[in-house]
C-alpha positions in Angstrom: 23.4 17.2 65.3 19.8 18.0 64.4 17.0 17.2 66.8 15.3 14.6 64.3 18.8 12.9 64.0 19.3 13.1 67.6 16.0 11.6 68.7 16.3 8.8 66.1 19.8 8.0 67.7 18.2 8.0 71.1 15.5 5.6 70.1 18.1 3.2 68.6 20.3 3.3 71.6 17.2 3.0 74.1 16.3 -0.2 72.2 19.7 -1.7 72.1 20.1 -0.8 75.9 16.6 -2.8 76.4 17.7 -5.4 74.5 21.0 -5.9 76.4 19.2 -5.5 79.5 16.9 -8.4 78.8 19.6 -10.5 77.5 21.7 -10.3 80.6 19.2 -12.0 82.7 19.7 -15.3 80.7 20.5 -17.9 83.3 22.5 -19.9 80.4 25.1 -17.1 80.2 28.8 -17.6 81.3 30.2 -14.9 83.7 32.3 -13.5 81.0 29.0 -13.2 78.6 27.1 -11.6 81.5 30.0 -9.2 82.3 30.2 -8.2 78.5 26.4 -7.7 78.4 26.4 -5.6 81.6 29.5 -3.5 80.2 27.4 -3.1 76.9 24.4 -1.9 79.0 26.2 0.5 80.9 27.7 2.1 77.7 24.4 2.3 76.1 23.0 4.2 79.3 25.8 6.4 79.3 25.0 7.2 75.4 21.5 7.7 76.0 22.2 10.0 79.1 24.6 12.2 76.8 21.9 12.3 74.1 19.2 13.4 76.4 21.5 15.9 78.1 22.2 17.6 74.5 18.8 17.5 73.6 17.8 19.3 76.6 20.4 21.8 76.3 19.3 22.6 72.8 15.8 23.0 74.1 16.9 25.3 76.9 18.7 27.5 74.4 15.7 27.7 72.2 13.6 28.7 75.3 16.2 31.2 76.4 16.3 32.8 72.7 12.6 32.9 72.5 12.2 34.6 75.9 14.9 37.3 74.7 13.0 37.7 71.4 9.6 38.0 73.1 10.9 40.5 76.0 12.3 42.7 73.2 9.0 42.8 71.4 7.0 43.5 74.7 9.5 46.3 75.2 8.6 47.7 71.9 4.9 47.2 72.1 4.8 48.9 75.3 6.6 51.9 74.0 4.8 52.1 70.7 1.3 53.4 71.7 -1.3 53.2 74.5 -3.4 50.7 72.4 -0.6 48.2 72.4 0.8 48.4 76.1 -1.8 45.5 77.3 -0.5 43.3 74.7 3.1 44.3 75.5 2.5 43.7 79.0 1.1 40.3 78.3 3.9 39.4 75.9 6.4 40.4 78.9 4.7 38.1 81.0 5.1 35.3 78.6 8.7 36.1 78.2 9.4 35.7 81.8 7.6 32.5 82.1 9.9 31.0 79.4 12.8 32.4 80.9 12.0 31.1 84.4 10.9 27.6 82.6 14.4 27.6 80.8 16.1 28.0 84.2 14.2 25.4 86.1 14.9 23.0 83.2 18.8 23.9 83.1 19.0 23.4 87.0 17.0 20.2 87.1 19.2 18.9 84.2 22.5 20.1 86.1 21.6 18.2 89.1 20.4 15.3 87.4 16.8 15.4 87.9 16.3 15.1 84.2 
């Protein structure tokens, strides 16, 4: 699923979850209606969590790919000439930062912080 589609789905799920959340506090509901709304709210929360996780996983993969590309370019820059060594060193640092950021986000998502 493309990011735009996933984000649109996420918005719709979040709106539906908010609506179900507000509706379930209505004092005029029967126990059956409240239970139905609670089940709906929980299912929407699960769907929202899944969509967020998938989106984060895609973004992590993109960061990892970008870090890899930049690391290869940095290596080529550093080997090409003395004039390009400094640029290569800077790009190498950026590649490392992106790689570490991807790792941090992946670990945070794995333990449920995101």
